KOLKESE-768564 format. One line per 10 residues: their letters; for each residue z, x negated, y of N, C-alpha, C. Coordinates in pm, 1 decimal, decimal comma. Example, Ala and Ser with C-alpha at 12.3 -4.5 7.8 and 13.67 -1.06 7.14 Angstrom:
! residues 2
AS	780,0 -1319,0 -569,0 780,0 -1230,0 -450,0 780,0 -1320,0 -330,0 ~ 708,0 -1285,0 -225,0 714,0 -1367,0 -106,0 787,0 -1290,0 3,0 $
***
This chain:
! residues 115
MSSVDQAIAE	-6323,2 787,9 995,0 -6216,7 817,4 1091,8 -6126,6 926,7 1041,1 ~ -5999,1 909,1 1056,5 -5905,9 1008,4 1006,3 -5892,7 1130,4 1101,2 ~ -5841,7 1240,3 1048,8 -5825,6 1359,7 1133,8 -5734,3 1331,7 1255,3 ~ -5636,8 1252,3 1234,8 -5546,5 1220,4 1348,6 -5621,3 1141,6 1453,4 ~ -5694,9 1040,3 1409,8 -5778,9 958,5 1496,9 -5885,1 1042,0 1554,6 ~ -5947,7 1133,7 1485,6 -6052,5 1217,1 1553,3 -5986,0 1303,4 1664,2 ~ -5872,8 1357,5 1644,8 -5807,6 1446,2 1740,9 -5774,4 1360,5 1862,3 ~ -5727,4 1242,5 1843,7 -5688,2 1155,6 1961,3 -5814,2 1113,3 2036,0 ~ -5924,3 1085,0 1960,6 -6047,6 1035,3 2029,2 -6103,6 1139,1 2125,2 ~ -6071,0 1264,0 2101,7 -6125,4 1369,2 2193,6 -6038,3 1384,4 2324,0 $
VPSPSREALQ	-5926,2 1315,1 2333,0 -5840,2 1319,5 2452,7 -5884,9 1221,1 2554,5 ~ -5896,6 1252,0 2677,7 -5938,9 1159,0 2785,7 -5831,3 1052,0 2806,3 ~ -5884,1 942,5 2861,9 -5796,1 831,5 2894,5 -5722,2 864,2 3024,0 ~ -5600,5 822,5 3046,3 -5519,4 730,3 2968,7 -5428,2 796,9 2867,1 ~ -5435,5 935,8 2860,6 -5355,9 1009,4 2761,0 -5386,9 962,0 2616,2 ~ -5521,0 930,5 2591,4 -5561,3 896,7 2455,4 -5487,9 772,4 2412,7 ~ -5478,1 668,8 2499,5 -5411,1 545,0 2463,3 -5259,2 563,3 2441,0 ~ -5202,7 655,9 2519,8 -5058,7 682,8 2504,3 -5032,9 750,2 2369,6 ~ -5116,4 844,4 2326,2 -5100,8 912,8 2199,8 -5130,7 811,0 2083,5 ~ -5237,6 734,8 2098,6 -5267,2 636,3 1999,1 -5156,4 538,9 1982,5 $
HVIDIARRLA	-5087,1 499,3 2081,3 -4978,7 403,3 2073,6 -4870,4 453,5 1987,9 ~ -4832,5 580,7 2001,0 -4732,2 646,3 1915,4 -4772,2 642,9 1768,3 ~ -4898,8 680,6 1743,3 -4957,1 682,0 1604,0 -4956,5 538,7 1550,2 ~ -4985,0 441,5 1631,5 -4989,6 304,8 1580,9 -4851,6 259,2 1537,2 ~ -4750,6 300,2 1614,9 -4615,5 266,6 1572,3 -4584,4 340,1 1442,7 ~ -4619,0 467,3 1427,2 -4594,0 536,5 1302,9 -4663,1 467,5 1187,0 ~ -4778,9 427,4 1206,2 -4857,5 361,1 1092,4 -4798,8 230,3 1055,4 ~ -4738,8 165,3 1152,2 -4671,0 36,0 1125,4 -4546,7 61,4 1041,6 ~ -4472,0 160,8 1077,6 -4345,9 196,8 1007,5 -4373,7 256,6 868,2 ~ -4483,7 329,0 859,6 -4519,8 396,6 724,6 -4664,9 370,2 695,6 $
PDAEDGMSYG	-4694,1 250,8 652,9 -4830,9 213,0 624,6 -4897,6 298,6 518,1 ~ -4823,9 358,9 433,9 -4884,8 447,8 332,1 -4896,7 590,5 371,5 ~ -4867,4 619,5 500,4 -4882,0 755,7 552,1 -5030,2 798,8 538,2 ~ -5043,5 927,3 503,5 -5177,8 984,3 489,4 -5197,3 1084,6 595,9 ~ -5324,6 1108,3 633,7 -5360,6 1215,3 721,6 -5350,0 1348,3 655,4 ~ -5307,3 1448,8 733,2 -5309,5 1585,2 682,5 -5293,0 1673,6 801,5 ~ -5250,4 1796,5 764,5 -5228,6 1903,3 873,4 -5089,3 1953,5 853,1 ~ -5027,2 1984,0 961,2 -4894,5 2049,4 955,7 -4881,0 2143,7 1079,2 ~ -4853,2 2267,5 1056,4 -4841,0 2367,2 1166,2 -4967,8 2366,1 1250,2 ~ -5082,3 2348,0 1183,8 -5211,5 2356,2 1248,4 -5250,2 2233,1 1323,9 $
MPALKVAGKP	-5169,7 2127,7 1319,2 -5197,0 2000,5 1386,5 -5225,1 1888,9 1298,6 ~ -5322,2 1799,3 1329,2 -5340,6 1681,3 1257,2 -5207,2 1602,4 1252,9 ~ -5169,4 1553,6 1139,6 -5038,3 1483,6 1131,4 -5046,0 1372,5 1029,4 ~ -4957,9 1277,6 1047,3 -4941,5 1176,1 938,7 -4830,3 1229,7 849,2 ~ -4853,9 1215,2 719,5 -4767,2 1264,8 622,1 -4718,1 1149,1 528,5 ~ -4594,5 1164,1 485,6 -4538,8 1074,0 389,0 -4481,3 1154,4 268,4 ~ -4519,7 1123,1 155,8 -4473,2 1196,6 34,5 -4500,4 1347,4 50,8 ~ -4613,2 1377,8 118,3 -4653,9 1515,7 132,9 -4584,6 1587,3 240,6 ~ -4499,7 1518,9 312,1 -4416,3 1587,8 418,3 -4463,6 1532,9 553,4 ~ -4472,1 1613,5 653,3 -4513,3 1563,7 785,4 -4415,1 1466,8 851,9 $
LVSVVATAKH	-4463,3 1356,2 894,3 -4393,3 1254,9 966,0 -4400,0 1270,4 1110,8 ~ -4520,4 1282,0 1168,0 -4535,3 1294,7 1308,7 -4680,2 1347,8 1342,9 ~ -4686,6 1421,7 1453,5 -4809,8 1461,6 1516,6 -4798,7 1444,4 1662,6 ~ -4914,5 1414,0 1727,8 -4915,2 1398,8 1872,1 -5024,6 1484,2 1926,5 ~ -4997,2 1554,6 2038,3 -5094,1 1649,0 2093,8 -5100,6 1633,2 2242,9 ~ -5213,0 1653,3 2300,0 -5231,3 1660,4 2447,4 -5251,4 1800,0 2486,8 ~ -5182,7 1844,6 2589,7 -5208,7 1977,3 2650,5 -5245,1 1947,9 2796,0 ~ -5268,4 2049,9 2862,7 -5311,7 2037,8 3007,3 -5199,7 1972,1 3098,9 ~ -5073,1 1997,2 3062,3 -4969,4 1951,2 3148,3 -4891,3 1829,5 3096,3 ~ -4896,3 1803,1 2964,0 -4814,2 1692,4 2909,4 -4870,1 1651,5 2776,1 $
LSLYPFSGAA	-4806,4 1547,4 2725,5 -4836,5 1501,1 2587,2 -4714,6 1532,6 2500,6 ~ -4735,3 1561,4 2378,4 -4622,6 1604,2 2290,8 -4615,2 1516,0 2165,5 ~ -4499,2 1488,2 2125,4 -4465,2 1417,0 1997,9 -4390,6 1516,6 1913,6 ~ -4435,9 1545,1 1794,2 -4372,0 1640,0 1704,9 -4326,4 1564,3 1581,5 ~ -4199,0 1535,9 1570,9 -4147,2 1465,6 1451,9 -4108,5 1560,3 1337,5 ~ -4132,1 1696,1 1359,9 -4106,8 1794,1 1265,0 -3954,4 1795,4 1216,4 ~ -3874,5 1758,2 1316,3 -3726,9 1746,1 1282,1 -3641,0 1746,0 1413,3 ~ -3565,0 1845,2 1428,8 -3469,3 1846,1 1539,4 -3362,7 1740,0 1519,1 ~ -3326,5 1717,1 1397,9 -3221,1 1615,2 1367,6 -3271,3 1471,6 1402,2 ~ -3395,0 1452,8 1381,1 -3445,3 1314,7 1416,3 -3446,7 1297,6 1568,4 $
IDTVREELAG	-3486,8 1410,3 1635,0 -3476,6 1399,9 1784,0 -3335,3 1373,0 1832,7 ~ -3238,2 1434,2 1768,3 -3103,8 1422,2 1801,2 -3055,3 1281,6 1794,9 ~ -3113,6 1201,1 1704,3 -3069,3 1062,3 1690,9 -3099,2 978,2 1820,4 ~ -3198,7 1024,6 1902,0 -3237,3 946,7 2020,3 -3227,7 1029,9 2152,7 ~ -3166,2 1150,4 2134,2 -3159,1 1241,4 2251,0 -3107,6 1178,1 2377,3 ~ -3000,3 1098,5 2369,1 -2941,2 1037,0 2486,9 -3046,9 944,3 2555,8 ~ -3125,7 876,5 2474,1 -3221,6 782,5 2544,0 -3344,5 853,9 2598,6 ~ -3349,2 988,2 2573,9 -3467,8 1065,4 2623,7 -3433,3 1141,4 2748,7 ~ -3331,2 1106,7 2814,6 -3301,3 1169,5 2944,2 -3423,6 1151,7 3033,4 ~ -3459,5 1254,7 3105,0 -3572,7 1253,1 3194,0 -3700,2 1298,6 3124,8 $
YSLSKGTVRF	-3700,7 1319,9 2991,5 -3816,2 1374,4 2920,3 -3776,7 1523,3 2885,5 ~ -3881,7 1601,1 2880,3 -3862,3 1746,2 2838,6 -3846,0 1745,0 2688,1 ~ -3744,7 1812,6 2637,6 -3727,6 1819,3 2495,2 -3706,2 1966,6 2445,3 ~ -3748,1 2001,1 2331,4 -3712,7 2127,6 2268,4 -3662,6 2091,6 2125,3 ~ -3643,0 2195,0 2047,4 -3588,7 2169,0 1914,5 -3661,8 2068,6 1834,1 ~ -3797,8 2076,3 1835,4 -3883,0 1986,0 1758,4 -3988,1 1911,7 1832,4 ~ -3979,2 1903,4 1969,5 -4081,2 1840,3 2045,5 -4018,6 1754,2 2152,8 ~ -4092,2 1641,0 2170,9 -4065,1 1555,7 2282,2 -4187,1 1549,9 2369,4 ~ -4180,0 1583,6 2501,0 -4290,1 1590,3 2591,3 -4280,3 1462,9 2680,8 ~ -4400,6 1402,8 2703,8 -4410,2 1282,6 2788,5 -4545,4 1281,9 2855,7 $
SAEHPLPDDV	-4573,6 1173,3 2925,5 -4705,4 1159,6 2987,4 -4751,1 1020,8 2974,2 ~ -4875,3 994,4 3005,7 -4926,1 853,4 3002,9 -4856,5 772,6 3109,1 ~ -4819,8 840,6 3224,8 -4758,0 770,4 3326,1 -4615,0 740,3 3305,4 ~ -4548,3 820,6 3212,7 -4416,4 812,1 3169,4 -4405,0 814,4 3019,2 ~ -4457,4 701,5 2957,6 -4464,5 702,6 2807,2 -4323,8 689,2 2748,8 ~ -4314,3 716,9 2622,1 -4193,5 705,0 2545,8 -4162,4 552,3 2518,6 ~ -4043,3 502,9 2537,2 -4013,6 367,1 2500,9 -4037,1 338,2 2353,9 ~ -4092,5 227,4 2322,4 -4133,4 188,7 2185,4 -4010,1 194,1 2092,8 ~ -3896,5 133,4 2138,6 -3777,9 134,4 2050,9 -3724,8 266,9 2016,8 ~ -3738,4 363,3 2118,8 -3695,9 503,0 2090,9 -3793,0 569,9 1993,8 $
VERLLRARLA	-3919,7 553,6 2011,0 -4012,7 609,9 1917,5 -3989,0 552,3 1774,2 ~ -3959,8 425,4 1763,9 -3937,4 364,1 1635,8 -3808,8 421,9 1568,8 ~ -3703,6 434,4 1651,5 -3575,1 490,7 1593,5 -3594,4 636,2 1553,0 ~ -3667,6 716,6 1634,3 -3689,7 856,4 1599,3 -3766,1 863,2 1474,6 ~ -3874,8 783,7 1457,3 -3960,3 791,4 1338,9 -3893,5 737,4 1219,4 ~ -3805,4 635,6 1241,3 -3730,7 585,8 1120,6 -3628,4 689,1 1072,9 ~ -3576,5 770,9 1166,7 -3479,3 876,9 1126,6 -3561,4 982,8 1045,6 ~ -3683,6 1018,2 1094,7 -3759,6 1114,4 1023,7 -3801,5 1064,2 882,1 ~ -3838,0 937,0 874,5 -3871,2 870,3 752,2 -3759,5 874,3 649,2 ~ -3634,9 856,2 700,5 -3517,9 857,3 617,8 -3494,7 998,7 560,9 $
EITGA	-3519,7 1093,0 647,7 -3513,2 1240,4 597,7 -3608,2 1265,8 486,1 ~ -3727,5 1217,9 501,0 -3837,8 1237,5 405,9 -3806,5 1165,7 270,1 ~ -3766,2 1035,8 285,3 -3753,8 958,3 163,0 -3612,9 961,9 106,4 ~ -3515,6 1011,6 181,9 -3383,6 1013,4 130,0 -3315,7 875,0 140,1 ~ -3380,9 785,3 206,8 -3326,3 643,7 222,5 -3238,5 625,5 336,2 $
***
């Protein structure tokens, strides 16, 4: 089991499934992504650079794409979610739309790969 999967496995349901869904999307978009650590969090990495991390806290779930510019590409579609420079906060009850997650992660992948 990968470090990302291990971290998610420790999260209670239904938050666990919401976090796993984001990681499943990331793995589909970047099948060669490897597990690693970034900013002390288990993360998927592409070409040695962090693509995404997901974390559960007591009050919310967080998606870290390690890029404020990637978040900016979908900021308008994230009305109603709590955002900061490098974080998107959501909940199992109010998950992120798949198409928004895909576009955000594609933007981050483009930053990493230069494509």
